N, C-alpha and C positions, 0 to 999 in steps of 0.2 A: 504494500500500500504506500503510494507516494502522495504526499499532500503539500500544498502551498497555502500559507495563510495570507489572505488578501484584505483582511479587515483593517480599519484605520485606528482601532483602539487595541492596545496590547491585551493579550489573553493568555490563559493557561491551557495547554493541551493536557487534559485530565485522564482520559481513558479511551479504550477501544472496546466496544461491546459487540459480541457475536450472538445473534438471535436466530435459532433454527425455526424453520417454517414447517410445522406439522410433524416434527420428530424431536426426540431428546438427544442432546449431545452426549457422547461418552464422557464419563467422569475423569478418565485418565487414558493415556496411551496404552493400548492393549487391554483395557478393562472390559471391553466387549459388552458394556451395558447401554450402548447406543451405537448407531451406525457410523457416526463420524466423530472424531476427536479433533479439536482445534486448539492450538496453542498460539497465543499472541505474544510477540516480544514486548517487553516493558521498556522503561526509559522515560517515564512520565511521573509526576507532572513536570512540565517545562514551560517557562514563559516564552511566548512568541510575539513577534512584531511583524508589521506589514512586510511581506516579501520573504519571510522565513519559510524554509522548506524542511521536510523531514521524511523519513521512510521507516516503515515497520513491516515486519514479516508475519505471515500466518503460516504455521506449520499444520498441515491437514493430513490426517491418517484415516483411511477407510478401514473400519473395524471388521472382524470376521462375520459379525451378525448382519452386516449390510446386505440388502437383497440384491441379487444379480439383476442388472438392467434398470434398477431404480434410479430416480432422480432425487437428490437431496438439495434443497435450496435453503440458504441462510443469508441474512443481511449483516453487514458490517457497518457500525456507526462509530464515528470519531466524535468525542465530546470535548468541546472547547468552552471555557467559561471566561467572561470578561474579567480582567485582572483584579478589579476592585470588588468583585462579587465572589471571588475564589476564597474558600475556607478550607484549609488543609485538615 
């Protein structure tokens, strides 16, 4: 995931949320309690200013219990909070 902050007010990049659509994510790599396991690289919170860019990775593992030929859809959301509203 590559992002570029184009806001005019400094903000904090707080988190990345992965939300599965119609299935439950596996709790850990190889746990086999959901069809897909997703790990998000950390490195936040960080303060960002106009023009700042960043990159984060998603590690995705298809678990043994995943159905052959199935489609698994999930959304990835990046949360930024205005600098003066951020509460650690």
